[in-house]
C-alpha positions in Angstrom: -3.0 15.1 19.4 -0.1 16.1 21.6 -1.9 18.7 23.6 -5.1 15.8 24.5 -2.3 13.3 25.2 1.1 15.4 26.0 2.7 11.8 27.7 2.6 9.9 24.7 5.5 9.7 22.3 4.9 8.6 18.8 7.1 8.1 15.9 6.4 6.9 12.2 8.6 4.4 10.5 8.7 3.5 6.8 9.6 0.3 5.3 8.8 -3.0 3.3 6.6 -5.7 4.7 9.7 -7.9 5.9 10.9 -4.8 7.8 8.0 -4.1 9.7 7.2 -7.7 10.7 11.2 -7.7 11.9 10.3 -4.2 13.7 6.8 -5.9 15.7 8.7 -9.1 16.2 11.8 -7.6 18.0 9.5 -5.2 19.8 10.8 -1.5 18.3 7.1 -1.0 17.1 3.9 -2.0 18.4 1.8 -2.1 15.3 2.4 -2.0 11.2 0.3 -2.2 8.4 1.1 -5.4 6.7 -0.1 -7.5 3.4 -2.3 -10.6 4.6 -1.2 -13.6 5.2 1.3 -12.1 7.6 3.3 -14.1 10.6 0.9 -16.4 12.4 1.7 -15.4 15.4 0.7 -11.8 14.8 -2.9 -10.8 15.7 -4.3 -9.1 12.4 -7.1 -7.2 11.3 -8.5 -6.7 8.2 -8.7 -3.2 7.0 -9.6 -2.6 3.6 -9.3 -4.2 0.0 -7.7 -1.8 -2.2 -7.8 -1.3 -6.0 -4.5 -1.3 -8.1 -4.2 0.8 -10.4 -1.2 2.1 -12.9 -0.5 5.1 -14.6 0.9 4.8 -18.4 1.1 6.5 -21.3 -1.7 6.8 -23.6 0.4 4.7 -26.1 2.4 2.1 -23.8 2.6 -1.2 -25.3 1.2 -2.7 -21.8 -2.3 -1.3 -22.6 -2.4 -3.0 -26.1 -1.5 -6.4 -24.6 -3.8 -6.2 -21.8 -6.5 -5.0 -24.4 -5.7 -8.3 -26.6 -6.0 -10.5 -23.0 -9.3 -8.9 -22.2 -7.9 -7.2 -19.1 -10.3 -4.2 -17.3 -7.5 -1.7 -18.2 -8.8 1.2 -20.2 -8.6 4.9 -20.1 -11.2 6.3 -17.9 -10.1 9.4 -17.0 -7.2 12.1 -17.7 -5.7 13.6 -15.3 -1.9 14.0 -16.5 -2.3 15.8 -19.8 0.7 17.2 -22.4 1.6 20.8 -22.2 
């Protein structure tokens, strides 16, 4: 990137949604990734809808609670296995 655009400086900042909104409002940053809805004075472009996932131990109480209430929480792929 720097070879193609040597006169452009950039800095990546990490913050929560409230901090990022403040940075945009203050002019500290030019853009940011936020949750919708955001402040009405911002021009927002929806990018993607993400599926939320959790990694829990096989016998975690939340899995049993969720299955009783017919939520779709089930082990579909074992990513981490005990050694």
